[in-house]
N, C-alpha and C positions, 0 to 999 in steps of 0.2 A: 731799441735803446737799452743800454746797460748802465746802471747807476748803482753805486754801493753806499753813498752818504745818506740817502733816503730810501727806505724799502716801502714804497707806496703800497704794494699788495699786503705786506705784513700789517701795515697800519690799518687797512680796510678790514683785514681779517680779525685784528684785535678788537676793533670797534664792534664788529658783528658778534664776536664771541662774548664781549661784555654784555651786550643786549640779551643774547640768549641765556647767559649765566643769571642775569637779573630776572628774566622770566622764570627760569628754573627755580631760583630762590623764593620767588613770589608763589609759585605753584606748591613748592614744599611747605611754605609757611601756611597757606590756605589749607592744604591737606592735613597738616599736623594740628592746626588750631580748630578746624572745622568752620571757620569764618571766612567769608569772602572779603569782609571789610575789617581789617585789623588796625588801621590807622586812617586818619583823615585823607591822606594822599590816595588811598585805594579807591575812594569814591565819595568825594565831599558832599554831594547832594544826598547820596544814599545814607551817609553817616548821620546827616541832620534828621532825615526821616525816620531812621531806625532808632535813634535816640529818643525822639518824640513818642514813637511807638512803645519803646521800653518804658518810658515814664507812665504812659496810659496803662500798659500792662500791669505795672506795679500797683497803680491805683485801683484798677479793677480787681486784682487779686486780694487787696486789702478790703475792698468793698464787700466781696463775696465772704471773706472771713468775718467782717462786721455783721452781715446779715445773718450768717449762721450763728454767731454769738448771741445776736439779738433773739433769734428763734429759741435758743437755749433759755435765755432770760424769760421769755414769755411763757415757754412750756413749763418752767419752774413756778412762775406765778399762778398759771392755770391749774397746775397740780395742787397747790395749796388751796386755791379757791374751790376746787372740787371737794376737798375735805370739809371746808367751811359750809358748802351747800349740803353735804350729808349731815352735818351737825344741826343746821337749821331745820332740815326735814325732821330729824329726831325731836327737836324742841317742839315742832308743830304737833307731832304726834302725842307728845307728853301733855301738851296744853289741851288738846281735844280729850284726852283721857281725864284730866282734872275737871274738865267741864261737866263730866258725868257725875254731877254732885250727889245724886241719891245713892249711887252704887259705890262711892269712894269714901273711905273713912278719912278722918283728919290726918292720921298717920301716913296713910298712902299718899295723900296730897302733899304732905311735907316731903315724903321721900321723892316724889316726881319733881318737887321744887328744887331739891338738892341736885337731881340730875340735871335740871334746866340750868342752875346756876354753874355746875361743873362744865357743861357744854359751852355756856357763854364765856367762861373763863378760858376755855380751850380756844375759842374763836379769837379772843384778844391775844392769846399767847401765839397763835398761828400768825396773826398780824405783826407782832413784834419780833418774831424770829425767822421768818422766811427770808432767806438771803441768797445772793449769788456773788461769789467772789468777794464777800465782805460787804456788799451793798444790800441794804434792806429794801424789800420790794413792795410790802403790803401795809406798811406803817404810815403811809402818807408822805414819805419822803420823795416819792416820785410823782406826787400830785402837784397841781399848780397852785401857786400862792396868790391869794386874792386879798383885796383891800377894799373896804367900804361896802361889804355886802349887808344890806338891811334885812335883818330877820323878820321884820314887820311886813316886808314886801315879798321876800323870797324864803320859803320854808327850807329849801335844800337847793344846792348848786353842784353839779358834777361836770367838770370840764374835761373833755377827753382829748382835745387836740387844739393846738394853737401854733400859728406861724408868726413868730415875732419879727422876722425879717431883720432890719437894721434898728428896730426900736427895742428899747429896754422894757416896755410895758405895753399893754393892749387895753385900752378903755372899752368897756361894754355898756351900752345904753339900751335899756329894755323899756319899750313903751307899750302899754297895754291899751289897745283901741276898742276891744270888745271884751268884756269881763265874762268870766265863767259863771254859769248860772246853774242852779239845781232845777229839776222839773218841779212844777208847782201847780197845784189846783186849790181853789179857795171856796169854802162854804161861808157865805156872808150872811149868816143869820145867827141868832143868839141861841137857837134851840131847833131840834127837828120839828118839821111841820106835820109829819104824819109817821106811822109805823112803816119802816122800810128796812130792807135787807140790802146791803151794798157788798160788792166784790172789790176788795182793795188789792191792786196789783202793782208790784214794783220789780226792780231788777232781780231781787233775791227769791221772790216767790209770791204766792197769792194767799189771801185769807178772806173769809166771809164774816161780816159783822152785822149785828142786828141793832137798829136804833129805834127807840120808842118815841111816839109823839110827845112833843113837849120836853124831850130829854136835852138837858143843857149841853152846850158845846164842850164844857169842861170834862164831862163824862165821856163824850165822844173822843176827846183828845187823849184821855187816859187809855181808852180802849184801843185806839190806833198805836199808841207807843208801846203798849204791851207786846204787840206783834211786830214791832219795828224790825227786830233782829231776823224774823223770818220773811219779811216783805221787802225790806230796804226802803220803807216809807215811814217818815216821821210826821208828827203833827205839832204845830205851833199856833199861838194866838196870832191873828193878823196884826192886832195892836195889843201888845202885852199890857198896856195901861188900861185897856178896855176889853175885858174878855167877851163882852156881848157883841163885839165887832165881828166874831166868827173865827174859824180856824183855817189854817193853810196846811195842805197835805204836800210834803216835800220829800224828794228823793234823798237818801243819805248822802250820796256822791254827787259830784259835779259833772257836767259834760253831756254831749249828745247821745252817749250810750246809756244814760240814766232816763228813766221814765216813771211817770205816776199815772195809773189808770184807776178811776173810781166809777163804778157802774151799778146803778139801782137794778134789782131784780124784780120780776113779777109786775112790771108796769108801775113800780114805785117812783115817787118823785123825790129827787135829791139834787137840788139846783147847785151846779158848780160853774165856775168861771176860771179863766186864767188870771195871771196877775194884772192884765190889761182890762179885765172886766168882760172879756168875750166868753160866751157860753161854750164850754168844752168838758169832755169827760176823760180826756187824755192829754198829757203834756210831756214834752221831752226837754232835757236840759240843754245847756249851750256850752260849746267849747270856748275857751279864751283865745284871743288872737291879738296880734300886734306886730311890732318890729323889733329886731335886735340889730343895732348898728345899721339901721335902714333897710335890713333885709326882712321881708314879710315872713311871718311864722304863724302857724295855727296849731294849737295844742290838742290834747285829749283831756278835756276837763281842765284841771289846774296844771297838769304836766305839759311841759313844752320842750321841744327839741329843735335845735338849729345845727345844720350840717353844711358848712361851706368850706372852700379850700383853706381859708385862713383861720376859721373858728368852728369848733365842734364842741357843743355843750348841751346839757339838758338841765332843766331847773323846774322846780314845783313852786307855784305861787302860794303865797300865804292866803288863807281864806278871807282875811281882812283886806287883801288887795283887790281894789276895784279898778276903775279907770285911772290912768296916770302913768307915771314913769319912775324908774329907779335906776341907779347906775353903780357900777363898781369897777375896779381896775384889776387886771391880771398882771402882777409885777414880776412873774418868773416861775420857775420850777418846771416840772414835767420831766419826762424821759426823752432825751435827745439822741436819736440814732442816726449815725453817718452811713447812708446806704449807697452812695455813689462814689465814683473815683475822684470827684472834685468837691472841694469844701465850699459849698453855697447852699442857700436855703432850698433850691430846686432839688437838691440831692440829699436833703435831710428830712426826717420825719420826727415830729414831736407828739408824744402821746402821754396822757396823764393816766396814772394808776391810783385810784383813791384808796384811803385807808379803809380796812374792813374790821376795825376794832368795833367792839359792842357799842361804844359811845357814838359811832358814826353811821351804823346801820339803822334805818328808819328815817324819820324826818320831823320837823317841828310841828306839823299838823297832827300826826299820830302819836308821836313819841318815839323814843330810841330803844334799842335792844337792851341796853344796860338798865333801863327802868323796869324790866320785868323780873329782875332777880329778887331774892328775899330782901325785904326792907325798901324796895324800890316803889315808885308811885303806882306802878301796874303789877305788883307782885301776883303772880298767877294764882297761887293757892289761897289768896285772901277772899276772893269773891268771884261769882260767875261773871259779873260785869268786867272785872279785870281780866279774866280768862278770854273774853271776847275782844277786849281792847289788845291784849297781848298777841292774840291770833292775828289780828290786823297788822301789828307791828312786824310780826315774824313773816307774814306774807309779803310785806313791803321789802324786808331784808332779803328775803329769798329772790325777789325780782331784781333787786339791786345787784346781788351777787351774780345772778344769771345774766343780766345785761352786761356786767363787767367782763364775765367770762366770754360771752358772745363777741364783745368788741375786741378782746385780745385774741380770740380765736380767728376773727375775721382779719385782724391785723397780721397774724402769723401766716395765714393761708393766702390772703389776697394781696398783701403788700410784701412781706419778707420772702416767702416761698417763690413767688413770681419774679421778685427782684433777683433772686439767686439764679433762677433759670435764665432770665434775660442776660445777666451779667456773665454767666458761663458761656453762653453763645457768643457774646461780644469778646470775651477773652479768647475763645478759639479763633475768631476771625482776626483779631489783633496779632496773636501770636503767628498765625499763618502769614499774615503780611509782613511782619517783621522778620520771619524766617526767610521769606522769598527775597528780600532786600539784603539781608546780612549774612546768612548762612552759605556755606560752600556747596555747589553742585558737584558732587564727587565724580560723577561720570564725565562731566565736562572738563573739570580740573585734572582728572587723570589723563585724559587725552592731551591736555595742554603740557603736562609734565612729560609724557612720552615724547612729544614733539620737541620740547625743549632739551631733553636728554640727547636726542639724536642730533639736534643742531650744535649742542655743545661738543659732542664727540666729533661731529664733522668739522666744526670750526677749529677744534684743536689740531686735527690732521691737516687742515688747510694752512693754518698758521705755521705749522712745522715745515710744510712745503715752501711757504712763502719765505721763511727764514733761510733756507738753503739756496734760493734763487741767486743771491749775489755771489755765490761761490763760483758761478759760471764765468765770472770776470777773470778768475785765476787762469782759465784756459787761454784767454786772450794774452794775458801777460806772459805766460809760459811760452807762447808761440813766438 
């Protein structure tokens, strides 16, 4: 059949050529952009998945950046705390030197006191000036804000972690069901019944005392208290209104680590009982225990620590606190770090960084670092007793700074560093998945390009032939 109005072979060749030209354009676009998906029409499902992955990748990248920035903040804080620890150690050495009363002149003591004052001033300055990108780190601005803390019940409170969730505050209910006790032995007589030599042993050391027959308990009390700094054992009247009731030998500190041991030598008789009246020659203290928001907690003496997922705190009970309860509210504060790719409490960590100013180091039971400066209640150079008390305050401050450094170090190592490692692996996998969906496979696409080029050339040639076919009709007309 020979027709000239409709050139069907040319139409077929045109359709095929358009298809191959479109394939050629797609291949050129993919090879030039490096992307397999340049628009939704290329792969609708793949586009949806790759966009979700891109969003996750962006979040993970920022989470890694946040964690690294948090590590820098913690490292800055820990570096400043290291200097504070060095100053506290220097202060402790100066106090020990001042306590060498017989070998130190008053001028030398005052010179040491000046050094102590200067070091304490430096500690407060470090607390006020340690910053990162304009944010103060150690002045208490990153500490938690509390309301209703009763000093008569809690000598000190240090909150290191709180998860507020959707709440604007967190109530804390402390119930003490077992009070902390000192170790105690009682001598329930008004005087010694015979000549006796006793060994008094406590946490700090041992001493030997000699009591004479008919020696009043007042003299015995005086002799024990003279040695209390060396033994860690103090003496009190069992009934202050009636000295004849006898005396009690008590440990200086509270808790199960404290003990008092009184033992007569050479078969001597020195009748002792515990607080319940049972005959004993040794007694140990007792740790406080109770609950915090319903969670059981056992302390070390008066010091108690709670570590749960939602609340991490430590506090020291006031010596006057016995059985009973007290409460306060955490209303805000803390340093909130966004460590995950999604903004929710599961991917955030809140940590408190307490002030290390001189007015905050120490506690209400012992005193504060600011009280050992010249003119303070426990001015070191004033007396040997003040030197002893100041030494206890500085020891407490050293422990507080060391614990804070340890917590920050653990947070940096076990939370931030591991978070960066985990997120980096996640980022690698997400980017690999997104690449496999969206990026061009150059080997495959190059082969498609070559095929399309050949088909376009062939189609063009075929279309040329198809367009010349109707000219054969002219031969019929000419005949």
